[in-house]
N, C-alpha and C positions, 0 to 999 in steps of 0.2 A: 162589429164593434163601433159604437158611436163615440165621437170626440166631443170634449167639453167646449162650450161656447163662452164659458166664464173667463173674464179677463182678470188675471192675478196681478196685483201690484207689489206685494211683499214677498212673493215666492216665484220661482221660475217654473212655468209649465213647459216641459221639454219632451213630452211624449210624441213620438213619431209613429203614426198609425201604420205606415208602410213597413217600417222596421219591425214593429210588433207583430204585424200580420205574418211575416216570414217565420215567426216563432210559434204561431198558433198551434195549440195542442201540446207544446213543450213547456210545462209549468215551471220547470227549473230554469230554463233559458229566460222566461219572462220574469222570474224572480230576480235573476242577475241583472237583467235590463232595467227593471224598476229600481233595484238597489243602486245601481250606478247613476241613474238619473237623480235619485234623492241625495246621494252623496256628493253630486256635482254642485249642489247649492248649499253653501256653508250656513245659510240662514235656516236650513232645515235640520242640520246636525253637524257636529264638529268632527274633525278628523279622528278616525278610529272609534267614534262614538256611535251608539245605537246598533240595532241589528234588525234583520228582516227575515221572513220565513214564508214558506208555502207548504201546503200538504197536498199530496197527489197519490194516486194509486200506482203501484208497481208490483212486479212479479217477485214473490219470495223465492230466492235461489234454492232454498231447502225443500219447499213444498210445491212450488210452481203455482201457488194460489196468489190471487191479487190481494195485496195488503196496503194499508194506508201508511205512507212514509212522510215524515216531516223533514224538509230541507231548511236549515237555519244557519245563519252566519256562525262560524265556529269561533273558537277562542282566538282573540287578537284579530288583526286585520282591520280593513276599512271598507265600508260599503261602497264608497266611491270608486274603488279599484277592485272590488270583489270579483272573483272568478269561481268556477265550480270547485276548484281545489280548496277554496277557502270556506266551503260549506260543510257542515256536519249533517249526516243523514241518519235518522233514527226511526225505528218502528214506533208508531204512535201508540198502539195498544200496550206495548211493553213499557213505554215511558209513563203512561197514565197509571199503569198497574203498580208503579212504585209507591203510590199513595197507600197501598195496603201494608207496606212495611215501614212507612215514615214514622219515626219515633217522636216527632215534635221539633219545635223551633230550636231547642238547645242542641239538637243533633242534625240540623239540616245540612251542614257541610259534608257529612258522610254520604249524602245522596249523590254528590258529584261523581264519585268513583263508580257509582252504580249506573250512571248514564252510559258507561262503556258497554254495559250488558244489553243496551237497547240499540246499539249501532247497526244500521242496515248496510251501509256502504263501508266496507272495511278500509277503503282508501281515503275516506273523508277526513276532514279536519276534526281535531278533538272538540267535543261539545263544550260550550261556554256555560258560565253560571246562569245565564239568562235563558237557557234551554226550556226549563219548565214554564217560564212566563209565556212562551209561545205554545208549548205543548198542551196546556190545560184549557186553552181557548179553542173553540170549535171551528174557527174561521179558516178558509182556505189560504188566504193571504193576509199577513200581519206586518205592520211597520211599528217598530219601537224607536223613536227618535228623541233627540235632545234639542229641539228648537228654542232659541232664546226667548221668542215671543211666548211660547207655552210655559217655559220654566219660570218666566217672570210672574205669571199667574200662579203657578204651582208653588212658588217660593214666597208669595205674598201672604201676609198675616190672615187675610180674608179670602185666600185662594179658593177654598171649597165653595164658599157662598158665591163668589164671582163666577166660578165655573158653572154652577147650577143656573144662575141668572143669564149668563151669556149664551149658553147653549140650550136653555129651556129643558134641562134634564136629559138631553141626548148624549151628554158626555158624563161618564161616571167619575167617581173620585175614590182613590185609595190613599190613605195616609202614608207618610214616609215609612218605608221598610227597605232595608238593604236588599239588593237583588239576591235571589235564591229560591229554593223550593217553597218556602212559606209565602213569598210574594206571589209566586205562580198560583197558589191556592187562593190567595186573597183576590187576585184578578178574576178568577173563575167565580168566586162568591159574589163579587161586585156585579158581574154579568148576570148571574142567576137572580140577584135581587133587583136588577134593572134591565129586564129583557127589552131588546130593541134598541139599545144604545149603540152609538156609532164609534165610540172610543172611550178610553179611560185616562184621566189625568192622574199621574203619580205625584203625590205631594213632595215638593222640593226637588223633583227628579226629572220628569219628562212626560212623554205622551205615548199611548198605545192607540193605534187606529187599524182598521181592517176592511176587508171586502171579500166578495165571493170570487173575484177575478183579480189579476194583477193590476189591471187598469182601474177597477173600482176602488181598490185599496189605495192606489196612487192618488187618484183624484180626491178621495175622502181625506187622505192625509193633507194634501195641499189646502183643501177647503177649511179644515179645522185650524191649521196654522195661520192661514190668511185671516180668519176671523179673529184669532188671538192678536195678530199684529195690527189689525184695524182698530181693535179695542184699545190697544196701547197707544196708537197714534192719536186716538180721540182724547187721550188724557195727558200724555207726556207734555210737560211745559204749559199746560192750560190753566190749571188752578193754582199751581205753585211753580217756582223756578226749578229747573232740572238740577238735582243734587244740591238744592239750597242756594243756587246761584254761584256766580264766579267770585272766588276769593282773591285770585291773582291772575295776571295775564301771562301767556306763554312768551318766551323769547321768539324772535324771528327765526325762521327755518334754519338758516345757516348757522346762527348762533347756538341753536339747540344742538345741532349736529356737532359743532365744535366742543361744546360743553360735555356732550355724551362721550365723544372720543377721548377727551382728556381724562374723564372720570372712570371710564369702563375698565381700564387695566387695574386701577386701585380696587374697584369693587370685585373684580375677578380674583384678585389676590386674597381678599377676605373670604370670598365664597369657596375658594379652593383649599381651605385649611385642612380638609380631610381627603379630598381627591381633586384632581385637575378638572376644572369645569370649562365649558364653552359657553360664550355669551351670545345674546341677541338683543338688539335695541329697536324700539319702535316709538315713533311720536305720532301715531295714528290719532286722528281728531277725537275719536271716542275716548281714547286714553287721556288726552289732554283735558277734555271736558270734565272727566272724573277727578284727575289729580289736581286740577286747579280750583276745585269746588270747595264750598263751605262744609259740605258733608263728608269730605274725605276722611277726616279724623274719626268720625263716628262709624262710617261704613267699612273702611278698610280692615279694622281689626276683627270684624264679624266673620270674615272668610266667605267661602262660596257655599252653594247649596247642592247643586248637582254633583253626584259622586265622581262623574267623569271629569268635571272641572277640578274638583278638590284633589284628586289623585295626582294631577299634574302641576298644580300650583301651590301645594302645601296648605297648611292650616290658615295662614294669612300672609300678606305681603309685608315687607319692611319699607317704611316711609322715611326718606332722607330728610334731615334737618338743614338742608342747604338752600340758600336763596338761588333763584334761577340764574342770576348774574354773578354768582359766587366766584371769587378769584381762586382758580384751581391750580395756579402755578406753584404754590408752596405745597408740595406733596406731603411733607411731614406734618404740616398743620392740618391739612385735610384729613389725613389718616387719624390724627389725634381727635378730630371732631367727630368722625363717623365710627371709630372703633367702639365707643360705648354703645352705639345702636346695635352693632352686631353682637356684642356681648349680651345685651339685654334680650335680643331675639333668641340667641342660643339658650339662654337661661329660661325664657318663656317656653321654648319648645321642649326642653328637658322636663320642666314642671308639668307640661301637658302630657308628656309621655308617662312620667311617674305617677301622675294622678289617675290616668285612664288605663294603664296597662293591666293585663290579666296575667295569671300565673304562667300561661303558656305563650305569651306574646313574644314575637321575635325581638331581638336586641334593638335598641334605639338606632335609628339611621342618622344620616348627616343632619345636624341641627341647623345648618345654614339656610337662609331664605332662598327660595327659587325666584320669587318676584320682588323686584326693588323699584319703588316709585320715586321719581325725582320731580316734584311739582314745578311746573313751568318749562320742563325739558322733555320728559318722556318716561318710558318704562324699560327696565333691563330685566332679562330673565337669564338664569344660569342653570345648566344641567350637564349631564355626562357627554352629550354630543349636540351638534348644531340642530339637528331635526327636533330633538326633544326640547331644547331651549326655545326654538321657534314655535313649536306646538303649544308649549306652556304659555307663551305670550298670546297665542290665538285663543286659548281656553280662558285666560284671564279677561280678554276682551269680551268673550261670551259672558263671563261673570259680571262684567261692567254693564253689558246690555240688560242682563237679568235684574241687576240692582236698580238700574234706571227705570225699567218698566214697573217693577214691584213697588218702588217708592212713589211712582206717579199714580198708581191705582189703589195703594193701601200702604203697607209698611213691609220692607224687606226682612225676611227671616233667613238665617243660615242654619246649617246643620248643627245640632247640639254637639259640644266637644266630644262627648263619649261616642256618639254615633259616627262622627268624623274619624275618631281614632279607630273604631272597629272596622271602618273601611280601609284606612291607611295601613293598619297592621293586621289585616285579615290574613289568616294562615293560608287561605287559598291564593291571595295576592302574593304572599311571600313565596309560596311554592312556584308561582309563575316567574317571579324574579330569579329564583334559584335555577330555573331551567334556561334562563337566557344565556347566550354564548359568552364565553369568557372574553373580557375586553382585549382588544389587540394591543400590541406594544406601544403604539402611539395614540391610542384613544385618549381624547381630552387634550391633545396637543395641537398647537397652531403653528404652521410653518410659513415663512416667507422666503422663497427661493428666487433670487434675482435672475432675470433672463429665463424665466420658466415657460416661455411660449414655444421653445424649440430646443433641440439638441440635448446636451447634458442636463440643463435645467429642467426640461420637461420630464426627463427620465427620473430625476430626483423627486420632483413633485409627485409623479405617478407612484413611485415606490413608497413615499410617505403616506399617500392616500390609501394605498393598499394595506398599509399597516395601521390605519385608523385615524390618521391626522386629517385636519382640514387645512387647506392651502390657499394662500393668496397668490394667484397666478399673475405674473406681470411681465411687461415687455415695453420697450421704447416705441415699438411699431404697433399702432392701434389696430390695424387690420389683422396682423398676425396674432395679436392678443385676443381679439374677438373669436377667431377661429379656434385657437387653442382652448379657450375657456369653454366654448360650446362643446367641443369634443370631450373635455375633461368632465363636465357636468353630465354629459350623456353617458359616460362610462361609470361615474361614481355617484351621480345624483345631484340634484340642485343645491343641496346643503353642504356639499363637499368643498366648494371653492368660492372665492370672491376674486374679482379682477381689478387690477389697477395699472394705469400707465405709469411706468417708472423709468426715469432717466437717472442713472446712478451718479452722474456728474452734477446733478441739480439738487441742492438741499431741499428746496421747496417741493419738488416732485417726490422726493423720498419721504418727507413729512406727510404728504397727501396719501402715499401708499400705506404708511403705518396708521394713519387716521382711518383708512378703509379697513385695515385689519382690526382695529379697535371697534369700529361700528359693526362690522360683520360678525366678529367672533369674540371680542372682548379684549384682545391683546395679541401677544405673540410669544412663542416659546423657543422656536428654532429659526435661526437666521442663516441662510446659506448665501454667501457672496460668490456667485457663479458667473454673473454677467462679465463678458470679456471680449477682447479683440486681439488679433495677432498681426504683427507686421514683421516680415523677415527681409532685411536688406543689409548689404554691406555698409560699413560705417560711412564710406564716402557718399553713398546714395541715400542715407538716412537723413530725413529733413527734421528741422525743429518742430514742424507741425506733427510729423509722425511721433516724435518723442512725447510731445505734450498730450497727444491723443491717447497713447499707451498709458501714460502715468495718470491722466485724468480718469480714465475708465477703470483701470486695474487698481491703482493705489489710492487715489483720491476717492474713487467710488466705494472701495472696501472700507475706507476710513469713515466716510459720511454715512453709509448704510449702518455700519456697526455703531456709530455714535448715536444715531436716531433709535436704533433697536435697543441699545442698552438703556436708554431713557425709559422705554416701555417696560423692559425686563425689571428694572429697579422699582418701578411703580408697583408691579405685581408682587415682587419679593418672593418669587417662586424658583429662583435660579433660571437656568436655561442653557441654550447651546448656540454658539456661533461656529460655523464651519466655513472655511475659506478654500475654495477650489483654486489651487495654485498651479504648479507644474513641476515636472522633473527638471525643467530649465532653470528653476530657482537655485539649483545646486550644481548643475552641469554646465560647463562653459563650452559652447559650440560656435561654429562660424555664422556670420551674418545675423547675429541675434542680440546685439548690444542693448537695444531699447527694450525688447520684449523680455529677455532674460533678466535684465537688471530690475525691471518693474516687478517681475515675478519674485525675485529675491526680496524686494521691499515688501511685497504682500506676505511672504513667509515670515519675515522678521516682525512685521506688524502683528501677525498672529501670536508670536511668542510674547510680544510686549503687552498685548491685551490679556493674554492668559495670566500673566504676572499681575496685572492691575485688577482684574475682575474676579479673581479667585474668592475674595472675601464676600462677594455677592453670589457665590456658587454658580457663576456663569462660566461654563467651560468653553474654551476656544481652541479649536484644532484645525489641522490642515489635511487636505487630501491632495496628493500630487499625482495627477494623471499624466499620461504621455500618449500622444498620437491617437487621440480619439477621433477617428475619421468619420465613422457612420453617423449620419443625421446630425452633424455638428456644424454650426455656423462659423466656427473658427477657420474653416478652410476657404471661406469666401474672401474676396478682396485681395487676392494675390499671394496669400500665405502659402498655399500648396506649391505654387510655382517657385516661390522664394526658397522653400525648404528643399524642393527637388533640385534646384540649381546649386544649393549649398552642398548637396550630397553627390552631385554629378549624375543624377538619374532623371527619368521622366516622371511627370505627375502620376501617370498610370502605375508606375512601379512603386510608388510611395507605400501603399498598404502592406505589400509583401516585404518591403525593405524594413519598415518599422517592426513588423512581426518577427522577422528573422534575427534582428539585432537583440531581441529580448532573451533572457535565460530560459523562459518557458515557451518561446516561439509561438506566442499568442497575440492575436489582434485585440486591442482594448475597445470595448463598446460603452456607450452611455450608461447602460444598465450596470456595468461594473463599477462605475463611479457612484451611481445611486446606491448600490449595495454597501460601498465603503462609508458613505454618509450615514446610512442607517446603522451601520456597526457602531458609530460614535453616539447616536442618539437613542438606540433601541433599548437601553436599560442595562446592558452588560458592562458598559464602559463609563458609568456615571462618575467614576473617580479618576478619569483620565482627562488631562488638559495640557495644552502646550505641545501636543504630539503631532507627528507627521505620519500619515499612512500612504505609502506609495502604491499606486495602482497602475503599473507600467509594464507588467509582464516580467519584470526583473531586468533592470538596467543597472549594471554593476557600478557605473560611474555616478549613479544617483543615490547610492547607499549613503545614508547620513552618518553612519557610524562604522 
């Protein structure tokens, strides 16, 4: 195998000959290797977009004869992380024989079910709608990608002419057609009419390239995309200003982030009118260039061209009518200003649906925007979870790249509204949505648990994440926070958590943590006041410093965090939950406990006071009373264990057994038990419960509240 000597500027050449040599003769392994390399460069294709294939001979398990089998990325998945389990394997001859029973474009969707009759490997992934696009072409290795540079040409008004001139007829052209059986036939027809071409440009959509080997297909793909990118570079900003030039300037970085954090909960409230959404914010330079431009008002309503972009970003974005430096402190005034924008967007979307729908179209979906543009500040995206919101932002940046390139070489064109609708409300897409797992109890919810880098707080954060929430991990100790956040993301994924240093006695630190929550996820829904400290001393030994420390962390901390959290909750107007981790000591009078016990009693009553005050906002405030949570708990540091053992006349080593034996259930209490209690309050079954106390102490009769 020879390696290329060409130097690529606009794409990454990642092929390692030694690694590929170890796979020599295994075409499927080489397909996966090639796919992963292509997917590693987002300039070549977007997350989850595109598909790759290879055709190789294999033994038919029924006849023992050698047959040609096509391995192609199955439904869903991402080529950057593709493994063999993500491939569909089909008999090539059977797939091609489906042409004999094809009834025409009006019936092409019925062919998808017939792909299952062509499956070679019964353990393989379900075939995708793109299967015939690969199957009807004769090449051993094929790449179908969505590179911005190619789509910019494909979405240009003169795209076909530019493609012809740029590649001298070596790249074919097929006009826009949604993926499916018919498009597969059109690709084959294009090849038959243009023998010897090295690829095909799909109008408004993407690129097909190929080769006789995995390596030849890889290099061919890179070379075609590189040439497209070179062509755009030769034109962007040369004969006319990019996007018509700058209309306004961005705010400085920190001011952009401050404005975004202030506004995000308000936007999240509007976007969550049908279901709870998670947000994402970016002030990427490419976004700022677009949203600050003279052409924003002309281009933004057009929407995207590539169906992969469109499916994730909706028909078009919502553009805010706020000045970059707008005073966002008056929440009521800001809501009154942008509410008409959301009403108009929802009306536009409903009209789009009603105008384009068919007799058998699925019911209208959420009419709220996914992409929201704030000139001078940045872009917000909202979706059912953080990953989907983040990916929507990435796709809209792809769309911006496409618009910039297409405008530089010609004129940008988007999908016609009917074509866009037929993709968005495609019955096959609807079936895919219906097959998705049912949302978990806390899907779409954002939680901030104070002191969540260890002990009870970590257990609560973990439980919430397991139930679908995203979590702001925080701690006063930066090193402990870093370790906990890394472990949390490793377990739940990079989109499951954000991190913030949080000192509950410092109002500024608390505001920064909620700012992080707003920038990372759009706001907050669940606040758990868990951070704590314990000091057990006789009254004579108890210092004023001990007293102040207990009340600052436990009482003042709960007050400050709740105050800052309620401000965000009210901006969203979605209700929410505050849970205070108090203690059985709030109601039980024990020895050597004047400071800690009275502070816990203050926490408990503050819970009742806030429940009474916040009910009109549908903010529920409840208490969980643990007792003697020894395992993995920071509360036992700093002499607390020694103090309690002394009070009971036992050794520290005897404490766990002592605490368990004094309970009615004779059970030790674990951090997970407290986490389960917190979930009981927020999981959906107790939505009409506020001002309550849930004891998790194994049963301590003295702590009974009634």
